[in-house]
N, C-alpha and C positions, 0 to 999 in steps of 0.2 A: 672607230666612231660608234657611239651609241646615241640613239634618240628615244625620247619617251614623250608620250602625250598624257596629260593629267588634267580630272575634273578640277668714249672718253669718260672716266670716272666722274661722278657728280651726284648730287642729290636732286631728285625730281619730286616736287611737292604737288600733290593733287588735292585741291580744295573741293569739298563736296557739301551739298545740302542733303537733308534727310528727305529723299524722294523714294524710298524703298531700300532694300538691303544693300544693293550694289550701285545705286544711282549716284551720280556726282553732278555738281554744278559745272558749268562749262569753262572753268578756269584751271589751267595747268601751269604751274610755275616752274620753269626750267631756268633757274638763275634769275628769273624775274616773274612777279605775279601777274604781269600783263599779257602773258602768252595764253591765248584762248582758242577754243574750237567752237565755231558757230555752225549750226546745221545748214545755214544758207551761204555763209561767207568762207567756210573752210578754216584753216589755221591762220591765226593772226597774232602779231606781237605789237603791243601799243597801238592797236587799231590798223596796223599795216599788214598785208598778206605776207606769210612766211613762204619763201621760195628757196629752192636749192637744198632742202633737207630731205634726203631720200627715205627717211623713216616715217614721213608724213605724206598723206595724199588726201584729196577731197574732190568731189564732183557732185553737183546738183543736190546739195544738202546732205550727202553721205560723206563722212570724214573718218579716217582711220590713222592710227599712230602705232607703230611697232616699237616695242621697247624691250631691251634685254637687261636682266638682273641676275646676280649670283644667288639671290635669296628668293627663289620662287614661292615656296610655301609661306615664308614670312610676309612677303608682299601681299599674297592672296589673303592671308589672315588679317593683315592690317586694313586691307581694302574693305573687308566684311564688317569691321567694327564701326559702330555709329559714333564717329568722332568728327572733329572739324576739318580734318585733312588727312592725307596719306603721304608718307615719304618713301621713296624708293631709292636704293643705291643703284643708279643706272650705270652700266658698265660697257666698255668697249674692249676690255682685256680679260683674258682668262688663262689660268695655268693649265698645263697638261693634266688630264684626269680630273679636272674640276668642272662640275656641271654648270651650264649656263642656261637660263630659261628665257624664252621669248613669249611675250604677251601681246595681244592686240587690244588697244583701247579704241572705242569707236563712238560715233553718234549718228543719228539720222537714218537708221534702218527703216525700211518701209514695211508696214504690216500687210498680210494677205487678207482674204475675205473673212478668215476666222479671227483676225486681230493679232496674229503672231508673226514674228520675223523669221527669216531663213537666211542666215549669214554663215558662210563657211570660209575657210582659208586653205589654200594650197601652199605649203612650205617647201621650198627647195633650197638645199645647201650646197655650196661650192667650196672646194679646198683652195689652198694658195696657188695651185697650178691652173685653177679654173675648171677642174673636173668635178663631176657630180659627187657630192659627199653624202647624199641621202635625201629623202623626201618624205613628207607626211601630207597626203592629199585628203581633201574633204574634211579637215579638222573643224569640228563645230566651234563657231564663234558665238552665235546667238541663234539657236534653232528651236522653234516651237515655243518661244517666249515672247511676251508683249514687248513692244518697243520701249526704250527708256523715255522718261519725260522729255519734253521739248528742250533741245540743246543740252541735255544731260549727257555726261560721259559714262560709258559702260565698259567694264572689264570683260574680256572674253571668258566664256564658260570653261574653256580648256586652254592649255598652253603647251608649247613645245620645249622639250629639254634636249640638250646636245652636250656630248662629251668628246673632247679630242683625246684619244688614247695614245699609249706609247708607240704604237705602230703608225700613227698618223703624223704628218708633217707639221712643223710649226710655221706660223705666219698668219696671213689675213684670210679669214673664212667669211664668205658672204652668206647671209640668210635672206632669201627673197620670199616675201609673202604676197600672194595674190588673193585679196579678200573680195568675195563676191556676195552681193545682196541679190539673192535669187528672185525676189519679188520685183524689185525695180529693174533688175538686169544690169546694174552697175558693178563693174569690177575695178578695183584699185590695187596697184602694185606698190609695195613698200620694200625697202632694202636697208639692211644694216651690216656693218663689217665688225667682226670680232677678231681681235689679235690674240692668237694662241702663243703662249710662251712656255719656257721650261717649268717643270713642276717645282714648287717651292718647298 
């Protein structure tokens, strides 16, 4: 297994407004343009709260979404472009020796007295047997930067990369991210499962 930190198949489309280089409007279309994140209401689909999706969490105006993609650099580059939206090839499957990248998308971080946020993530990975497969603690999500515009979505400033190598078993790998807003004191835990298969 290799991990790196750097500054079910489907397309996830993120629609943004021009509120700064990385800021987005609060609409994430995952099969439907009606899926939204509101700083006060959490994640909603057609106005109804989303429940039962372990990759999403929210509390008291702070909301986070953990997403995995095989194209980490491409996704980050597309996010940084001033376009009407961003598409991601969201994945739940990976081949042996193929890198997979996990991002945190969030809204509603609280600024400190200097006007900046302090949000970090502790990533912990578990192999198909439930044993520890590695961890990346204290990874910066949004540190020393001003909060996004109200209800805007923001991409984490760093992401996690993971590779299932030849010596590692095949099957379901869990990536658990505990995201903490150190100003408000809120911690949210998200989880996703990546299925590792034979090399292609």
